[in-house]
C-alpha positions as CSV (number, residue, x, y, z in Angstrom):
1,M,11.0,-110.6,13.4
2,M,13.4,-108.7,15.6
3,L,16.1,-108.9,12.9
4,V,13.7,-107.4,10.4
5,I,12.8,-104.5,12.8
6,L,16.5,-103.8,13.4
7,L,17.2,-103.9,9.7
8,I,14.4,-101.3,9.1
9,V,15.7,-99.1,11.8
10,A,19.2,-99.3,10.4
11,I,17.9,-98.4,6.9
12,I,16.0,-95.4,8.4
13,V,19.1,-94.2,10.3
14,I,21.3,-94.6,7.2
15,I,18.8,-92.6,5.1
16,A,18.5,-89.9,7.7
17,L,22.2,-89.5,8.1
18,S,22.6,-89.4,4.3
19,V,20.0,-86.7,4.0
20,A,21.8,-84.8,6.8
21,V,25.2,-85.1,5.2
22,Y,23.8,-84.0,1.8
23,Q,21.9,-81.0,3.2
24,K,24.8,-79.8,5.4
25,N,27.2,-80.1,2.4
26,T,24.9,-78.2,0.1
27,N,23.9,-75.3,2.4
28,A,25.3,-72.1,0.8
29,I,27.2,-69.5,2.7
30,C,27.3,-65.7,2.0
31,T,30.8,-65.0,0.7
32,S,30.5,-61.2,0.5
33,R,33.3,-59.3,2.3
34,R,31.5,-56.0,1.9
35,R,32.0,-53.5,4.8
36,L,29.1,-51.3,6.0
37,E,30.7,-48.4,7.8
38,G,28.4,-45.4,7.5
39,K,25.4,-47.5,6.5
40,T,22.2,-48.0,8.5
41,V,20.2,-51.3,8.5
42,I,17.0,-52.4,10.2
43,V,16.3,-56.0,11.0
44,T,12.8,-56.8,12.2
45,G,12.9,-59.9,14.5
46,G,16.6,-59.2,14.9
47,T,16.6,-60.2,18.5
48,A,16.4,-64.0,18.1
49,G,16.9,-66.9,15.7
50,M,18.0,-66.0,12.1
51,G,17.3,-62.3,12.7
52,L,19.9,-62.2,15.5
53,H,22.5,-63.8,13.3
54,I,21.7,-61.4,10.4
55,A,21.9,-58.4,12.8
56,T,25.2,-59.6,14.3
57,D,26.8,-60.2,10.9
58,L,25.8,-56.7,9.7
59,A,27.1,-55.2,13.0
60,H,30.4,-57.1,12.5
61,R,30.7,-55.2,9.1
62,G,30.5,-51.9,10.8
63,A,26.8,-50.9,10.1
64,R,24.5,-49.0,12.4
65,V,22.1,-51.8,13.2
66,I,18.5,-51.2,14.4
67,I,16.9,-54.4,15.7
68,A,13.2,-54.5,16.4
69,C,10.7,-56.8,18.2
70,P,7.7,-56.5,20.5
71,F,9.5,-57.8,23.6
72,E,11.5,-55.3,25.7
73,E,13.6,-57.8,27.6
74,E,14.5,-59.9,24.6
75,G,15.4,-56.8,22.6
76,T,17.6,-55.3,25.4
77,N,19.4,-58.6,25.9
78,A,19.9,-59.0,22.1
79,R,21.4,-55.5,21.8
80,K,23.9,-56.3,24.6
81,Q,24.8,-59.6,23.0
82,I,25.4,-58.1,19.6
83,I,27.6,-55.3,21.1
84,Q,29.6,-57.8,23.1
85,D,30.1,-60.1,20.1
86,T,31.0,-57.4,17.6
87,E,32.4,-54.5,19.7
88,N,30.1,-52.3,17.6
89,V,28.3,-50.0,20.0
90,N,26.2,-48.5,17.3
91,V,23.3,-51.0,17.8
92,V,19.8,-49.8,18.7
93,F,16.8,-51.7,19.9
94,K,13.3,-50.3,19.2
95,L,9.9,-51.8,20.1
96,L,7.9,-52.9,17.1
97,D,4.7,-55.0,17.1
98,L,3.8,-56.0,13.6
99,A,0.4,-57.1,14.9
100,S,-0.5,-53.5,15.6
101,L,-0.8,-50.8,12.8
102,K,-0.4,-48.2,15.5
103,S,3.0,-49.7,16.6
104,V,4.2,-49.9,13.0
105,R,3.3,-46.3,12.4
106,Q,5.0,-45.2,15.6
107,F,8.2,-47.2,14.8
108,A,8.3,-45.8,11.3
109,A,7.7,-42.2,12.4
110,A,10.6,-42.6,15.0
111,I,12.9,-43.9,12.3
112,L,12.1,-41.1,9.9
113,E,12.6,-38.5,12.7
114,T,15.9,-39.8,14.0
115,E,17.7,-41.5,11.1
116,D,19.2,-39.6,8.1
117,R,19.6,-42.8,6.0
118,L,18.4,-46.4,5.6
119,D,20.5,-48.6,3.4
120,I,19.0,-52.0,4.1
121,L,15.6,-53.1,5.5
122,V,15.4,-56.7,6.4
123,N,11.7,-57.8,7.0
124,N,12.7,-60.9,8.9
125,A,10.1,-61.0,11.7
126,G,7.4,-63.6,11.4
127,V,5.2,-66.1,13.3
128,G,4.3,-69.7,12.7
129,V,0.9,-71.1,13.3
130,Q,0.1,-69.5,16.7
131,G,-3.6,-69.4,16.1
132,D,-6.6,-68.4,14.0
133,F,-7.8,-65.2,15.5
134,L,-8.3,-61.5,14.6
135,T,-6.1,-58.7,15.9
136,A,-7.4,-55.5,17.3
137,D,-7.0,-54.1,13.8
138,G,-9.5,-56.7,12.5
139,M,-6.9,-58.8,10.6
140,N,-5.9,-62.4,10.9
141,F,-3.0,-62.5,13.3
142,I,-0.7,-64.6,11.1
143,M,-1.5,-62.6,8.0
144,Q,-0.9,-59.2,9.8
145,V,2.4,-60.2,11.4
146,N,3.8,-61.9,8.4
147,Y,2.5,-59.7,5.6
148,Y,0.3,-56.7,6.3
149,G,2.6,-55.3,9.0
150,A,5.7,-55.7,6.8
151,F,3.7,-54.2,3.9
152,L,2.9,-51.0,5.9
153,L,6.3,-50.8,7.5
154,T,8.0,-51.0,4.1
155,L,5.9,-48.3,2.5
156,L,6.3,-45.9,5.4
157,L,10.1,-46.3,5.3
158,L,10.3,-45.9,1.5
159,P,11.0,-42.1,1.5
160,L,14.2,-42.7,3.6
161,L,15.2,-45.7,1.5
162,K,14.7,-43.6,-1.7
163,K,16.7,-40.8,-0.2
164,T,19.6,-43.1,0.6
165,G,19.7,-45.1,-2.6
166,K,22.1,-43.9,-5.3
167,P,23.1,-45.0,-8.8
168,G,25.2,-48.2,-8.6
169,E,24.3,-48.6,-4.9
170,S,20.6,-49.1,-4.4
171,S,18.9,-49.3,-1.0
172,R,17.7,-52.8,-0.4
173,I,14.5,-54.3,1.0
174,I,14.7,-58.0,1.9
175,T,11.5,-60.0,2.7
176,T,11.7,-63.4,4.3
177,A,9.5,-65.7,2.3
178,S,9.4,-69.5,2.7
179,C,9.2,-72.7,0.7
180,L,5.7,-73.0,2.1
181,H,4.6,-70.0,-0.1
182,M,3.9,-72.9,-2.6
183,L,1.0,-73.9,-0.4
184,G,-0.5,-70.4,-0.6
185,N,-3.0,-69.8,-3.4
186,V,-4.0,-66.2,-3.4
187,N,-6.1,-64.9,-6.3
188,I,-8.5,-62.0,-6.9
189,S,-11.6,-63.9,-5.9
190,M,-9.9,-65.0,-2.6
191,L,-8.7,-61.6,-1.4
192,S,-11.8,-61.0,0.7
193,N,-11.3,-64.3,2.5
194,L,-7.6,-63.8,3.5
195,N,-8.5,-62.5,6.9
196,R,-11.3,-64.8,7.8
197,T,-11.1,-67.0,10.8
198,N,-12.2,-70.7,10.9
199,Y,-11.9,-70.7,7.1
200,W,-8.3,-71.8,6.3
201,N,-6.2,-74.4,8.1
202,L,-3.2,-72.8,9.9
203,I,-0.6,-74.0,7.4
204,R,-2.6,-72.6,4.5
205,I,-2.8,-69.2,6.3
206,Y,1.0,-69.3,6.8
207,G,1.4,-70.2,3.1
208,N,-0.9,-67.4,2.1
209,S,1.1,-64.9,4.1
210,K,4.3,-65.9,2.4
211,I,3.0,-65.9,-1.2
212,C,1.6,-62.4,-0.4
213,L,5.1,-61.2,0.3
214,V,6.3,-62.4,-3.1
215,L,3.4,-60.8,-4.9
216,F,4.1,-57.6,-2.9
217,A,7.7,-57.6,-3.9
218,N,6.8,-58.0,-7.6
219,E,4.2,-55.2,-7.5
220,L,6.5,-52.8,-5.5
221,T,9.3,-53.5,-8.0
222,K,7.0,-52.2,-10.8
223,R,6.2,-49.1,-8.8
224,L,9.8,-48.4,-7.9
225,K,11.0,-48.5,-11.5
226,G,13.5,-45.8,-12.1
227,S,14.4,-45.4,-8.4
228,H,17.4,-46.7,-6.6
229,V,15.6,-49.1,-4.3
230,V,15.2,-52.8,-4.9
231,I,13.2,-55.4,-3.1
232,N,13.9,-59.1,-3.1
233,N,12.6,-62.3,-1.4
234,V,14.7,-64.9,0.4
235,D,13.8,-68.5,1.2
236,P,15.9,-69.5,4.2
237,G,14.9,-73.2,3.9
238,A,14.0,-75.5,6.8
239,V,15.6,-73.8,9.8
240,G,15.7,-74.9,13.4
241,T,14.2,-71.9,15.3
242,R,11.6,-71.4,17.9
243,I,9.0,-70.7,15.3
244,F,8.0,-74.4,15.6
245,D,7.1,-73.8,19.3
246,S,3.8,-72.3,17.9
247,I,2.6,-75.9,17.3
248,N,3.3,-77.0,20.9
249,K,6.4,-77.3,23.1
250,V,7.0,-81.0,22.5
251,C,6.5,-80.9,18.7
252,G,8.4,-77.6,18.5
253,T,11.4,-79.1,20.3
254,I,11.4,-82.2,18.1
255,L,11.1,-80.2,14.8
256,T,13.6,-77.6,15.8
257,S,16.2,-80.3,16.7
258,A,15.4,-82.2,13.4
259,C,15.9,-79.0,11.3
260,N,19.1,-78.2,13.1
261,L,20.4,-81.7,12.6
262,F,19.2,-82.5,9.0
263,F,18.7,-79.0,7.4
264,K,19.8,-75.7,8.7
265,T,20.8,-74.0,12.0
266,P,19.7,-70.4,12.4
267,W,23.2,-69.2,11.4
268,Q,22.9,-71.2,8.2
269,G,19.4,-70.0,7.6
270,A,20.6,-66.4,7.8
271,Q,23.0,-66.8,4.9
272,T,20.6,-66.2,2.0
273,A,19.3,-63.0,3.6
274,L,22.8,-61.8,4.0
275,H,23.6,-62.7,0.4
276,A,20.6,-60.6,-0.8
277,A,21.6,-57.7,1.5
278,L,25.3,-57.7,0.6
279,D,26.1,-59.3,-2.8
280,K,26.8,-56.8,-5.6
281,K,24.7,-58.6,-8.2
282,A,21.8,-59.1,-5.8
283,G,21.6,-55.4,-5.5
284,E,21.1,-55.0,-9.3
285,V,17.9,-57.0,-9.4
286,S,14.5,-56.5,-7.9
287,G,11.5,-58.8,-7.5
288,A,13.8,-61.8,-7.4
289,Y,13.5,-64.9,-5.2
290,F,16.7,-66.2,-3.6
291,K,17.3,-69.6,-2.1
292,N,20.6,-71.0,-1.0
293,C,22.3,-67.7,-2.1
294,E,21.1,-68.2,-5.6
295,M,18.3,-66.7,-7.7
296,V,15.6,-69.2,-8.4
297,A,11.9,-69.1,-9.4
298,A,9.0,-68.8,-6.9
299,V,5.8,-70.7,-7.6
300,K,4.3,-69.6,-10.9
301,R,1.2,-68.1,-9.5
302,A,3.3,-65.7,-7.4
303,Y,4.0,-63.8,-10.7
304,C,0.4,-63.0,-11.6
305,E,0.3,-59.2,-12.2
306,K,-3.5,-58.9,-11.9
307,T,-3.4,-60.6,-8.5
308,A,-0.4,-58.6,-7.3
309,K,-2.2,-55.3,-8.2
310,A,-5.5,-56.3,-6.6
311,L,-3.6,-57.5,-3.5
312,W,-1.8,-54.1,-3.3
313,E,-5.1,-52.2,-3.4
314,E,-6.7,-54.4,-0.8
315,S,-3.6,-54.2,1.4
316,V,-3.6,-50.4,1.2
317,R,-7.2,-50.3,2.3
318,L,-6.7,-52.8,5.2
319,V,-3.7,-51.0,6.7
320,K,-5.6,-47.7,6.4
321,L,-3.2,-45.8,4.2
322,T,-4.9,-42.8,2.5
323,E,-4.2,-41.9,-1.1
324,D,-2.2,-38.9,0.0
325,E,-0.1,-41.1,2.3
326,V,0.6,-43.6,-0.5
327,D,1.8,-40.7,-2.7
328,Q,4.0,-39.4,0.1
329,C,5.5,-42.9,0.5
330,F,7.0,-42.7,-3.0
331,K,8.6,-39.3,-2.5
332,S,12.1,-39.0,-1.3
333,L,12.8,-37.0,1.8
């Protein structure tokens, strides 16, 4: 009996190590050598995990990097770390709470007032499955942080992105999706239920938030036609970050360690976002879905034009954008 158990354990270990070797050897790396002197980028959630690696890489390339998160101490420390690692002192930290429409508006207004250009917006910030509750704005917390907050922020910053983009060098918007977008199933009849509590399981809410980002990118691509702004989605893969701590500390530690060992570290997870932000060909497409630094297809239902249009209209209503404000969002400064 003991021999059988040892054999089973040995087989499991061999399979796990084989998976780890395969995954580690197939993880793509951004190969762009593009420099970013004179460019300005914003990385939400750029103070920890993948976001910190994205921001650090862009700072290494000479960009003015604005990192944003809702935690003062974390943001201040991240800024110091990026400057120390890159010797680029043009790094700014600004408070941004995507769970607050007021905070998003204040952040965007400050950017429009102080910055004369915006070349790359990386909507990297997100939460896992913290809980099923409503924010002060009356939206599901996971949905607001992962989708509605990014939706509002992107639209409010569009005038500066449009001002900056030029023929042959479009401004870029990157949204961090997830393979779990495949678990989301958003359609017109379900839109009124997206923000309900005690209705979906937490994984489904997370999946809904991620497929909404893909639908948003597709709809915004249509509305940006003829401009020099592109928006693309990135799927970082299974990455070992503290997002798993939202389950609980023990499970979070186990899952984070497993992802780091068998799938991707935060640095490896950052590579597809960097590819979408820097690669020449990636800047020539919009509404695309990138995984492992390659353009792939998202789940089929993420391309439903009727759902994307209806989601757009519902999102505009929920984030309290007036018709005049939406019109202003599409005008260059």
